[in-house]
MIMISE-100010 format. One record per residue (C-alpha): x, y, z; residue in one letter; residue number from 1. Coordinates in steps of 0.1 Angstrom, whole numbers, plus 2048, in hexadecimal, padded with zeros to 3 digits. Layout:
# MIMISE-100010
c1  c2  c3  nulo  keti
X  Y  Z  A  NUM .
...
# end
This chain:
# MIMISE-100010
c1  c2  c3  nulo  keti
B10  86E  D8A  X  1 .
AEE  85F  D85  X  2 .
AEE  83D  D98  X  3 .
AD0  831  D84  X  4 .
AE2  834  D62  X  5 .
AE8  812  D52  X  6 .
B0B  810  D45  X  7 .
B1C  7F3  D35  X  8 .
B2F  7EB  D55  X  9 .
B0F  7EC  D6A  X  10 .
AFD  7D5  D51  X  11 .
B19  7BB  D52  X  12 .
B1B  7BC  D78  X  13 .
AF5  7B9  D7A  X  14 .
AF5  79A  D63  X  15 .
B11  78A  D77  X  16 .
AFF  791  D98  X  17 .
ADE  785  D8C  X  18 .
AEC  765  D7D  X  19 .
AFF  75E  D9E  X  20 .
AE0  765  DB2  X  21 .
ACC  74D  D9C  X  22 .
AE5  732  DA3  X  23 .
AF1  72E  D80  X  24 .
B13  71E  D7B  X  25 .
B27  735  D64  X  26 .
B46  728  D53  X  27 .
B65  736  D65  X  28 .
B71  754  D53  X  29 .
B51  75B  D40  X  30 .
B4A  77B  D52  X  31 .
B6B  781  D64  X  32 .
B7D  7A2  D60  X  33 .
B9B  79F  D4B  X  34 .
BBB  7AE  D5A  X  35 .
BC5  7B9  D37  X  36 .
BA4  7CC  D33  X  37 .
BA8  7DC  D56  X  38 .
BCB  7E7  D4E  X  39 .
BC3  7F4  D2B  X  40 .
BA5  807  D38  X  41 .
BBA  81C  D4F  X  42 .
BC6  83F  D44  X  43 .
BE5  839  D59  X  44 .
C06  82B  D4B  X  45 .
C07  806  D4F  X  46 .
C23  805  D6A  X  47 .
C10  820  D7F  X  48 .
BF0  80D  D7C  X  49 .
C00  7EC  D87  X  50 .
C12  7FD  DA4  X  51 .
BF1  80D  DB0  X  52 .
BDF  7EC  DAE  X  53 .
BFB  7DC  DC2  X  54 .
BF9  7F8  DDB  X  55 .
BD3  7F4  DDE  X  56 .
BD7  7CF  DE5  X  57 .
BF1  7D6  E00  X  58 .
BDB  7F0  E10  X  59 .
BBD  7D9  E12  X  60 .
BC9  7B5  E0D  X  61 .
BAE  79C  E06  X  62 .
BB9  77C  DF6  X  63 .
B96  774  DE9  X  64 .
B96  794  DD4  X  65 .
BA9  794  DB3  X  66 .
BBF  7B0  DA7  X  67 .
BA4  7B8  D8E  X  68 .
B8D  7C4  DAA  X  69 .
BA8  7DC  DB6  X  70 .
BAE  7E7  D92  X  71 .
B8A  7EE  D8C  X  72 .
B87  803  DAC  X  73 .
BA4  819  DA0  X  74 .
B97  81B  D7D  X  75 .
B75  825  D8B  X  76 .
B85  841  D9E  X  77 .
B97  84C  D7E  X  78 .
B76  84C  D6A  X  79 .
B64  862  D83  X  80 .
B60  882  D6F  X  81 .
B60  899  D8C  X  82 .
B82  88F  D9A  X  83 .
B93  87A  D80  X  84 .
BB0  892  D7A  X  85 .
BB6  895  DA0  X  86 .
BB4  86F  DA4  X  87 .
BCC  869  D88  X  88 .
BE4  882  D97  X  89 .
BE2  871  DB9  X  90 .
BE9  84F  DAA  X  91 .
C06  85C  D96  X  92 .
C14  86F  DB4  X  93 .
C12  850  DCA  X  94 .
C23  83A  DB0  X  95 .
C3F  853  DAB  X  96 .
C44  857  DD1  X  97 .
C45  832  DD6  X  98 .
C5F  82E  DBA  X  99 .
C74  84A  DCA  X  100 .
C72  839  DEC  X  101 .
C7E  818  DDC  X  102 .
C9A  829  DC8  X  103 .
C8E  819  DA8  X  104 .
C6F  804  DA3  X  105 .
C58  7FF  DC1  X  106 .
C48  7E2  DAF  X  107 .
C69  7CF  DAF  X  108 .
C6C  7D0  DD5  X  109 .
C60  7B4  DEC  X  110 .
C3F  7B8  DFF  X  111 .
C4F  7C4  E1F  X  112 .
C63  7DE  E0D  X  113 .
C45  7E9  DFA  X  114 .
C31  7EE  E1A  X  115 .
C4E  801  E2A  X  116 .
C4E  819  E0C  X  117 .
C29  81D  E0F  X  118 .
C2D  826  E34  X  119 .
C45  842  E2B  X  120 .
C2A  853  E16  X  121 .
C0B  84A  E2A  X  122 .
C05  86D  E37  X  123 .
C06  87D  E14  X  124 .
BE4  88A  E08  X  125 .
BE5  877  DE8  X  126 .
BEC  856  DFB  X  127 .
BCE  85D  E12  X  128 .
BB8  865  DF5  X  129 .
BC1  844  DE4  X  130 .
BBD  831  E04  X  131 .
B9A  83F  E0A  X  132 .
B8F  837  DE6  X  133 .
B9B  813  DE8  X  134 .
B8B  80E  E0A  X  135 .
B69  81A  DFE  X  136 .
B6C  807  DDD  X  137 .
B74  7E6  DEE  X  138 .
B5D  7E7  E0B  X  139 .
B40  7F5  DF7  X  140 .
B45  7DB  DDB  X  141 .
B32  7BC  DD4  X  142 .
B52  7A7  DD0  X  143 .
B5B  7AD  DF4  X  144 .
B38  7A8  E01  X  145 .
B37  786  DF1  X  146 .
B59  77E  E01  X  147 .
B4B  786  E24  X  148 .
B28  778  E1E  X  149 .
B15  799  E1E  X  150 .
AF7  796  E07  X  151 .
AF7  7BB  DFF  X  152 .
ADE  7D7  E06  X  153 .
ABB  7CB  E0E  X  154 .
AA8  7E9  E02  X  155 .
AA0  7DA  DE0  X  156 .
A92  7BB  DF1  X  157 .
A7A  7CB  E09  X  158 .
A92  7D2  E26  X  159 .
AA1  7BA  E3F  X  160 .
A7F  7B0  E4C  X  161 .
A7C  799  E2F  X  162 .
AA1  793  E29  X  163 .
AB5  786  E47  X  164 .
AA6  797  E65  X  165 .
A9D  775  E74  X  166 .
ABD  764  E6A  X  167 .
AD0  768  E8A  X  168 .
AE0  746  E8E  X  169 .
AFD  751  EA4  X  170 .
AE7  759  EC3  X  171 .
ADD  73C  EDA  X  172 .
AB8  736  EDB  X  173 .
AA5  73F  EFB  X  174 .
A94  722  F0D  X  175 .
# end
């Protein structure tokens, strides 16, 4: 996929990032991702999509990240034209396996039981594929970077020489 292609999603994310960088105060919810949009944009059935968002959150729990971030990561994997069918099959297989482990609905279980069911399928190839996709999606995403205070790549700003190379405040100064 051409990384330079401007899509609607990239445009909206850029506007949000630029307005946040400029210090503007946006009204809460003005640019927030709607959970209804995230769920309706998925080619998966609604229960499967909700279960996979829950599984992604349990795999990489970050309270500062909303479920919408996890949903967008999964939806992005599903929209990848090269492997969308394989990704959809992996997500559906994981949801079905988790429901089989629980006896009925994995979503209805408490958190400890959900984690135990996930442990029973953690060696399956579809589970590992989902785990890797979510890991890359979260830790390469601007929402997580903001959460941990990482300003993002410096290449567009002339490198770290002009952006943070001298900002080492955790080392004691030599006398």
